[in-house]
Steps between C-alpha positions, in 0.01 A plus 500: 500500500338798670536701180327226302209493747466875483491491119257205500265705715552800270389295200184389683431859609529626144275223369231572760522871418463432125195272519237770582611700194479192279157412640360850430615484140358153437166577667451814290585323174288198586199730535509570126295324237701307237664731247635405157846646437743417220860421588706453188291318242284316750167623637369351819323575823755678716533318832493754782739288709730295278587752227868594525502879451275609788666258740848613400399863545348422838804309624727779381300766683480288814879463487525877461271569798674249724848593383441855622327374815776261608773747420370711791600445858299473819140622495560662163445154357148481647419853387608433142316170485187665637531775240529265203235266632261788575520646151465157345204416721317818396549404135392143575177603678413772248533262207297223665214734587499697174520189283207351689296816435586573136683204350809720451813538709564836664691762305668811637311701239187440708646709783431807288128449551518406867271789599215363290505164672602607849139516621455134414823351628330350805229345286760340275680368807184364662401336173821298482444129581601377843735237358713774343526675835599170658778461243617858548493462879705179483766664283513806726543286812769303318694816415470639852620169641811520279577850627454399865709186469774658289844477659679832507851404606776563249522220244753434231408545135175309426558126485879543487764575765743791479780275373294343221548514126300822448695681770824403333380654173338813634752666729252724683136515600449799269635313199278203584192722509598675175567170325165364625324806358653450156412131515141599578489735199645232273249236609212749480600580142523132402172372649270662235677291234323196648179653362624458143554760229270798473291524184444813297308745718236547228462131425144401582604212723745705705252525786562129573878506468656460846791731428267764356284474809803565718644777283177698468350403838157613377286207616509473880390136512747379239771719649452340842526154344831570326653701785390378839380730776821692575619563147140593411477764771840654432466499122141623521617792715769581245263475203236714676713778643858493369512375141602773251252588226545321170544632147283369220686258275486516122302179498244639745472823302444300182233290670307807620532670163336198340235474773384858435563509125136454393336842535172400335202652687253263661244361259131566551262223600137460593559656844703802388359827634210332681546737797651796315457827691364338818646540848678202650572376852769236539399308811789296640358278771724387785497122544146450370540143382279315251310313772420825681325655201151353521136603526491460879822661626548765229165563325597837350816365342316187393239710319770701321682184401184339361446806275857540382771379268615228737849354455441166666857364488701792632819470711667750729852368473740530793850592384653647813446662835212742542238329286251786535736755350608248238145508362492880514823510303384244243165666431649849481811425292422179313809332647560286808753457779829367359529123495861440394650742750393636837347845502196629682302700247412778741870590491476569125368853548789636290391289203295670231168350386373728222226252403358453850127480572464854641711657226295336224178630658646846563578522130124474448422784744419288805572595861684207661514449877573210732322430832603268780492460875875482551757775514689614194825390662409131490646332192605854402149533359500878513812516283410208275150620419641839410765332288237298314309819423221533758389848599474402866530207738238545773548320833250466783784462749674814374177703499508555876123446519512199734574459869449122489554215253169544319699591189562124467134461399451512125181703541716801587628510143153628410381657825805720554391850385827581322506167318134540402561848362807394302335189359151612402488877479716564196424676172755316286490126425690295756701181530523411870711222652331380819682251728305323774648369823251342741536124419849505650660279762443446792165324465403518866233681703704613799685777315524694178240509225353167606418640843343817360280310258402228749403758762297687242317185388452317830552762769812538721387240753336248265774406254486125428809283461572555130744295292766661288292431191192664653700812589647513149149486353391772743784723383423427134150620580648835599659536156163413350331764718745755362408393146135559583589850620703552182208406275265726695746791475521452124121515481477803729748690281350397164807286420345153514436463126828661402749316721678167449631292791805281435510266802781257582665344806865557590569144622323193628449484877836343585504688830261250660671300773253214452599377154229233505254778415668543164503124447121501514450764234802509268746286313788521748722240333693751290515863393142494380425587860576856381169517310314820593199706381529745209199658332404824324156651564293768333128559547422459129717194444392168353656241737780280364705214640862505381661164571848575364769497769615848604722669760557852630707613200206439265283756677661821368500420124153347528358815661679732257331321211158514667536878540627546146833640620774445239801300615783289365484137623878460516510768772350247741577147606160345427220577256130579483317196638196579283690492172391211274858370470571506875611165643468465876807493721609532861859443609641486851823579683594135552522433124156345462231616260138441404307565181152400613552138398857401584678565828876443468765519773871581465489519121453848355469507121714750315206736438436545873868524579525786252209676669680471833823628344317795348339580834815472708743672264254787442481563872863429580638751251214754511445442129237768443729771641738449212257418218 
């Protein structure tokens, strides 16, 4: 009777220890928006709670954690439980916060750019809603309570006494543990079959196939839905750091051969060679959203835009972590961050891009240099810009000219003597890539750029209580001030009438904590929230409004045509947006797309799927290195 009571208590102890793990998994998955995933021949909204695969994975991992925990004796049991709970809690909190900020679950690949975001960790944390902290606090208290209340006296095998059926089969503790391990491996192997049969990896609908999602693990949101929190974290770690490199299949090689088969040079159109021989400055603007570009906040930019080729339906698509560098990569290479597998593009510095923006301009005798506030180590910019073909990557931080944080002000891109000399005092034609920084989180006046600008405008002791939106507009004004300095420098150096400015924004202002600001000015219902400014200015230009939908990968071929630089369209993902046969398109990482008229979710047509396949396979296998 005493043995039965002891085992009854053991069962309750194990159940109470398991519940916090189950709660963390369910809470994380319930935070997701509905996702359409195919299992077998059926396509339906994947329930984050009731779908079998993620729950089976979660129960299996909980059994694994607790099996190890309860096999220990004494205080070792508390230590092991605390260890497993602590790691799980970190994953739980990180995913809740990151999903709230970006709409994506947290991937280990993001750790490789931790330095870039480390300055803003506190602002991300303070911008997280109180209710999420309440949930996280409740779960943490729950886990601590389990550790404190956990009995540490020696118990028999979980739920069963030493003379039970299992003990009669497994003659020793070691054999029981070994058999349990093999049972775990067997069940772990079988669970993915509940997701149905995987489709052909190159089939256009494979992105929705549950088994494909699990096998490739390239979409963090879908992967979380088919795996549950614990399988997601462990498999994501494996896919990010441990998975061996793959060999190109015959089918993939055949697909790429067909994708690049047409070597016909780009056809001329009414805009071909419009800027031939002129200098060009590519102006990538940090976070300068559509609603921030107006006659009041940014008059210099507004004036340029009103006298430009203005692409009014442009989208800076978000296809992975590090959205600023994603735009740099897209504009410079004509490709975008992989969508069907996980790879940060700043790690592709071994890939060859013979048709990159700087290399095409260097072929025409241009000097090509990049200018930014941040150090060359961030996003591996120093290496990547060299790899793309730039002569130099100039950094205000690396210059050693500053004893404070004034390098965060965009004006320093022009006022810094070295930058000024390199930009405007050259004999040869130039193609500069200029990246702004100032409209960057946090949007507050008690620190950072917001404080510097507010003190400058109002005085150190007279700063009013400004909203996040007001600070964002103030910071956008700093970018505009830099543009005014840029225009004046062009005039002072007799470059004004011979220089083109290609201006575009890296991403919409998703870094605002107060999302209601975006609701007032943008369509926030879907991915059209990614609409951003893109225009091309020259002093002698007849203004045009281009209403066709575009995205970052259109910029390179469009500019090459305007400068009369020969190129082969198949060497890029997208085409010249000024060509008469161009049909507008923007596609997004969650399998939605927009053509200027129709916005469609979870249903990529074969043409777009082939574009994504071309993009991803080209990058994955370093296609241009071999061809």
